[in-house]
N, C-alpha and C positions, 0 to 999 in steps of 0.2 A: 504494500500500500504506500503510494507516494503522495504525501500531503502537500509537498511543495508544488507538485503538478496540479493538484486540485485547487490550491490557493491561487496559482498563476491563472488557471482557467476562469475562476470566479472573479479575480481582479480584472481579467480581460472583459468580462461582461459589464463590469462597472465602468471600465474605460470607454467601451463602446457607448454606454448610456451617457457619459459625460460629453462625448463628441456629438452625439445626436442632439442633446439638449443645448449645446453651445450654438448649434445652427438654428435653434428655435428663436424666432424674433420676439423681443420683449419691449420694443419701443426705444431701445438703446442700440446704437450702432455697434456692430462687431464684424471684424473682417471674416470670421468664420461663417457669417450669414450667406456669403456668396459661394462657399465651398461646393454646394450641390449643382451650381450652374455649369453646364457643359456647352462649349462654343463650337460651332461648325467652322473650322478654319484649316487652311492648308490641305483640304480634301479629307479631313478626318475630324472626329469629335475629340475635343481636348478640354480638360478642366480650365476654368478661367484663370486659375493660379499659375498656369504654364504660359499664359499670354500677357499677363499684366501684373503690376504691383498694386496691392490693395492696402490702403491705410485708413486709419480712423482719426482724423485731425480734431474732430469735435464729437461730443456724445451723440449727436443726432445727424451725423454726416459720414458717409463712406466715400473715399476717393479711390478711383481706379485709374491707373496710368498705364495705357497700352504701350507695349514695347515697339510694336510694328504698326505704323499708321495704316497699312493695308488691312489689318484685322479689326480696326476700330468699329466699322459698321457691323461686323458679325458679333462683336462683343456687346455692342449696344442692343442689337436685336435679341441676343440671348438673355440679357438682363431684363428687357421689357417683357419677353415672352415667358419668363420664369414664373412659377406660382407664388413668388414672394410679394408681388404687388408693388414693385419698386419702379420708379420713373426717373432714369438718369438725365442729368443736364449735361449736354456734350459741349466741350470746349477744346476742340482739336483732338489731341490724344488723351486728354484728361476728362474723366466723367465724374461729376459730383452727384452723389445719390443721397438726397435727403430722406431721412427715415420719418415717416408720418406717425402721428400719435395713434395709438390703438384704441378703438372703442370697446365698450364692455363686452359686447357680443363676440368680437374677435378675440379678446383676451380669454374668454371661456373656451373658445375653440382651441386655442393654444394650450390651455390647461388640460383639455381632453387628450390632445396629441402627446403632451408630456406624460400623462398617465399611461398611455398606450406604450410609449418607449420604456417606461419603468416596468410595466408588466412583462414586456418582452425580456428585459434584463432579469427579472425574477424567474421567469420560466427557464432561461438559460442557466441560471445558478442551480435551479432544481434538477436540471438535466445532469449537471456536473455531480451533484449530490447522488443522484441515482447511479451514475457510473461508479462512484466511489463505493457505495453500498453493495453494488453488484460485485465489485472486485473483492470486497470483504467476504461476501458469501462464497465466492469461488475459493478464496484462501482458507475459509473455514472447512470446506469440503476437502481441501488438500492437506488438512492436518492442523490448522490453527485452532487454539482452544476457544470455547464459547465466550469465556470471560474476556479474553484478549479482543475477540471480535466485537463484543458489546462495547468495550472501552473505546476502541477505534471508531465504532459506529457513532457513539456519542460525540466523539471529537469531530467527526465529519458533520454531524448535525449542528454542533456549536459553530463551526466555521460557516455553515450555510446560514444560520440565524444571524450571525454577525454581518455577513455580506448583505443579506436582505435588509437589515436595519440600516446599513450604509446607503443602500439604494433608496430606501424610504426617506432618509435625511436629505439626500441629494434632490429627490423629487420635491420635498417640502420647501427647500430653499428656492428651487426654480419656480415653483408655484407662487411663492411669495413675491418673487422678482417679476413674474408675469402680471400678477394682479395689481402690484404697486402702481399708483398713478403718479 
């Protein structure tokens, strides 16, 4: 039974949750908001981060500076057509993207999305727990004592409970951030 591997896999689920929540719009500008945008440039689909520098000079403004002027139109189109509801102001190779205030209804939608992301992370952690428990049952059949198996099983459950508590804390913080006006 390798607890370091179980811990690493559970931490991976928490890490994915943090990344997904970072891209969730809260009314405050964040460069990670643009991470899901894919631009059709140079005959292929490329992440916007491979075509431009993204910065956040103010809390309610994102600036995108395109490296190649030829891709500016494609980048602008990708930003406008994304599901983020952003409207860039074009100034040559630089785009200024103001982040509008969120209304109460939109905030509730984002809270629901955050809950969906958290539930997916919890399910992932539970899958890791199941794999660990299955490994213990196999070890018990191969000669491990019941007492040792029970102790290790309790240790796996404690690790699972701690990780799910961490997920719940991350969700609560993000929910407070989204609802804050």
